[in-house]
C-alpha positions in Angstrom: 43.4 93.9 -123.5 42.4 95.0 -120.0 38.7 95.4 -121.0 38.7 91.9 -122.5 40.5 90.5 -119.4 37.8 91.9 -117.1 35.0 90.1 -118.9 37.1 87.1 -120.1 36.4 87.8 -123.8 38.5 85.6 -126.0 38.9 84.3 -129.5 40.7 81.4 -131.0 43.9 82.5 -132.9 45.6 80.8 -135.9 47.5 78.5 -133.5 44.1 77.3 -132.1 44.8 78.9 -128.8 42.4 81.2 -126.9 43.6 84.8 -126.8 42.1 87.9 -125.2 40.6 90.2 -127.8 42.1 93.6 -128.4 39.5 96.3 -127.7 38.9 99.9 -126.7 36.3 101.7 -124.7 36.2 105.3 -125.7 32.5 106.1 -125.6 33.0 107.0 -129.2 29.4 106.4 -130.3 27.9 109.1 -128.1 30.8 111.4 -128.8 30.4 111.0 -132.5 26.7 111.7 -132.2 27.4 114.9 -130.3 30.0 116.0 -132.9 27.5 115.4 -135.7 24.8 117.4 -134.0 27.2 120.3 -133.1 28.9 120.4 -136.5 25.9 120.5 -138.7 22.9 121.8 -136.8 21.6 125.3 -136.4 19.2 127.4 -134.2 16.2 125.7 -135.8 17.2 122.3 -134.7 18.9 119.2 -136.1 20.5 119.1 -139.6 21.2 115.5 -140.4 23.5 114.2 -143.2 21.3 112.1 -145.6 23.6 109.1 -145.1 22.7 108.8 -141.4 19.2 110.4 -141.4 16.5 107.9 -140.4 14.1 109.9 -142.6 15.7 111.4 -145.7 12.6 112.8 -147.3 9.3 113.8 -145.7 6.2 114.2 -147.8 3.6 116.7 -146.5 0.3 116.8 -148.4 -1.3 120.3 -148.1 -4.8 121.7 -148.8 -6.4 118.7 -147.2 -10.0 118.6 -146.0 -12.2 117.8 -148.9 -12.5 114.2 -149.8 -12.2 114.9 -153.6 -9.0 116.9 -153.1 -7.5 114.4 -150.7 -8.1 111.6 -153.1 -6.5 113.6 -156.0 -3.4 114.3 -153.9 -3.1 110.8 -152.6 -3.3 109.4 -156.2 -0.6 111.9 -157.3 1.7 110.9 -154.5 1.4 107.2 -155.0 4.0 107.0 -157.8 6.2 109.4 -155.9 6.2 107.1 -152.9 6.8 104.1 -155.2 9.8 105.7 -156.8 11.3 106.7 -153.4 10.9 103.2 -152.2 12.4 101.7 -155.4 15.5 103.8 -154.9 16.0 102.9 -151.3 15.3 106.4 -150.1 14.0 106.5 -146.5 10.8 108.6 -146.4 7.7 109.3 -144.4 4.4 110.8 -145.3 2.8 113.2 -142.8 -0.9 113.2 -143.6 -2.1 114.0 -140.1 -5.4 115.9 -140.5 -5.4 117.9 -137.3 -2.0 119.5 -137.7 -1.5 122.5 -139.9 1.1 122.3 -142.7 3.2 125.1 -141.1 3.5 123.1 -137.9 4.4 120.0 -139.8 7.2 121.9 -141.7 8.6 123.2 -138.4 8.5 119.8 -136.7 10.3 118.1 -139.5 12.9 120.9 -139.8 13.6 120.5 -136.1 14.1 116.8 -136.6 16.7 117.5 -139.3 15.1 115.8 -142.3 17.2 116.8 -145.4 14.4 117.2 -148.0 10.7 118.0 -147.8 8.1 117.5 -150.6 4.9 119.5 -150.4 1.9 118.7 -152.7 -1.6 120.1 -152.8 -4.6 119.8 -155.2 -3.3 122.6 -157.5 0.2 120.9 -157.6 -1.5 117.6 -158.5 -3.5 119.3 -161.2 -0.3 120.8 -162.6 1.6 117.5 -162.3 4.3 119.0 -160.1 5.4 119.2 -156.4 7.3 121.6 -154.2 10.7 120.6 -152.7 12.4 122.4 -149.9 15.9 121.7 -148.4 16.7 121.8 -144.7 19.8 123.9 -145.7 17.5 126.8 -146.6 17.1 128.7 -149.8 14.0 129.1 -151.9 11.4 126.4 -152.3 11.4 124.9 -155.8 8.5 123.8 -157.9 9.5 120.6 -159.8 7.5 118.8 -162.6 7.0 115.2 -161.7 8.6 112.9 -164.2 8.1 109.3 -163.1 11.0 107.9 -165.1 13.6 110.3 -163.6 12.1 111.3 -160.2 13.9 108.7 -158.1 17.4 109.5 -159.6 16.7 113.2 -159.3 15.9 112.8 -155.6 19.0 110.7 -155.0 21.1 113.4 -156.7 19.6 116.1 -154.4 20.4 114.0 -151.4 24.0 113.5 -152.6 24.3 117.2 -153.2 23.0 117.9 -149.7 25.6 115.5 -148.2 28.4 117.2 -150.2 27.3 120.7 -149.2 27.3 119.7 -145.5 30.9 118.4 -145.8 32.0 121.6 -147.7 30.4 123.8 -145.0 32.1 121.8 -142.2 35.5 121.9 -143.9 35.2 125.6 -144.4 34.3 126.3 -140.8 37.3 124.1 -139.7 39.6 126.0 -142.1 38.3 129.4 -140.9 38.9 128.5 -137.2 42.4 126.9 -137.7 45.3 129.3 -137.0 48.9 128.9 -137.9 51.2 130.3 -135.2 54.9 130.1 -134.8 55.3 131.1 -131.2 53.7 130.2 -127.9 53.3 133.9 -127.0 51.3 134.4 -130.2 48.9 131.6 -129.3 48.6 132.6 -125.7 47.8 136.2 -126.7 45.1 135.1 -129.2 43.5 132.9 -126.6 43.5 135.6 -124.0 41.7 137.9 -126.5 39.0 135.2 -126.9 40.0 134.0 -130.3 38.9 130.4 -129.9 39.8 127.9 -132.5 42.5 125.3 -133.4 46.1 126.3 -133.3 48.4 124.4 -135.7 52.0 124.6 -134.3 55.3 122.8 -134.6 55.8 120.8 -131.5 58.4 118.6 -129.7 56.8 115.9 -127.6 57.3 116.8 -124.0 54.7 115.9 -121.4 56.1 118.4 -118.9 55.9 121.3 -121.3 52.4 120.3 -122.4 51.3 120.4 -118.8 52.9 123.9 -118.4 50.9 125.1 -121.4 47.7 123.6 -120.0 48.2 125.4 -116.6 49.1 128.8 -118.3 46.5 129.1 -121.0 44.2 126.0 -120.6 45.1 124.7 -124.0 46.0 121.1 -124.7 47.0 119.0 -127.7 43.8 117.8 -129.4 45.5 115.8 -132.2 48.5 115.4 -134.6 46.7 115.9 -137.9 47.6 113.4 -140.5 47.8 115.9 -143.4 50.4 117.9 -141.5 52.5 115.0 -140.3 53.7 113.4 -143.5 57.4 112.6 -144.0 59.4 115.8 -143.9 56.6 117.9 -142.5 58.6 119.2 -139.5 62.0 119.1 -141.1 63.9 122.3 -140.1 61.1 123.5 -137.8 61.5 124.4 -134.2 59.0 123.7 -131.4 56.9 126.8 -130.8 57.4 126.4 -127.0 60.8 125.0 -126.3 62.7 126.1 -129.5 64.0 122.5 -129.9 63.7 120.6 -133.1 60.0 119.8 -133.7 58.8 116.1 -133.8 55.2 116.8 -134.9 52.8 119.4 -136.1 50.2 119.5 -133.4 46.8 121.1 -132.9 46.4 122.9 -129.6 43.0 124.1 -128.4 40.9 124.6 -125.3 38.4 121.9 -124.5 35.0 122.5 -122.9 
C-alpha cells in the first residue's frame, strides 16, 4: 500500500471506512509490449498477434492508374470491406496512388499486420483476391464468396493467433533445459548455451547470491506447472543438496 499512501488513494470498504488501495507499480505495460515484440517479431519487423493488432487486415489495390480499372477494383472491394466491418475485423485500405504495391507490402509487413489482401483488375474480373500472411508461405488466390468471406477471414486470424502461440511455446520448450546439478548448469552457461534452466531448488537467499556472483544466473520464476503438490517430493536442491522446496527457473538476464 506504499504507492497508495504516497498519493492518498483510498476506497470505502464494507465497513464504510476509507482504506488505502492495494496496488503495484511494476512497469508491466512496457515490459509486456517488449516481450510481445521480442517473442513474435522477425528480421522484417513486427509480427503482431491479431488479438492486439490495431490493424488485422490491410487491403492493397494493385494495378491502379486507369479510371476504369480503379472503379472496377473499388466496386469489387466494397462488399469485402462491408464484410470485414460486419465481423468486427479491424482493417485499412491502402489506396495511395504515388506508392508502388511492393513498397506498400513491405511497409505493412514491417508494421506487423497479420493478413494482407491484394486485388487488381484481373482479380476483380475473376471474382477473386489474393491473401498473404505475415507468417510467410505462398500467397493464395481465394474466390470471393460474400456469404462466407467474413467468417473465413475470422478463421484465418484465429489460425494465425494459434500458430504464433504454438511457435512461441516450441521456442520456450527448445530453450528450457532440465539439469540436476549446479556444475552442469554452470558448464552449459560457460559454453554459451543460453536458455532457461529448470532445477530443484531450496529457497536460500545467500546461495542464490553466490550463484549470481559465480555464473550471473538468477531465479526468473517458479513455474506453476512444475510446482504442483508433490512436484519436489524426494528431490534435492541442485546447489545445496538439501531437500528442495521448489522447482525454479534459473537464467541470465540482459
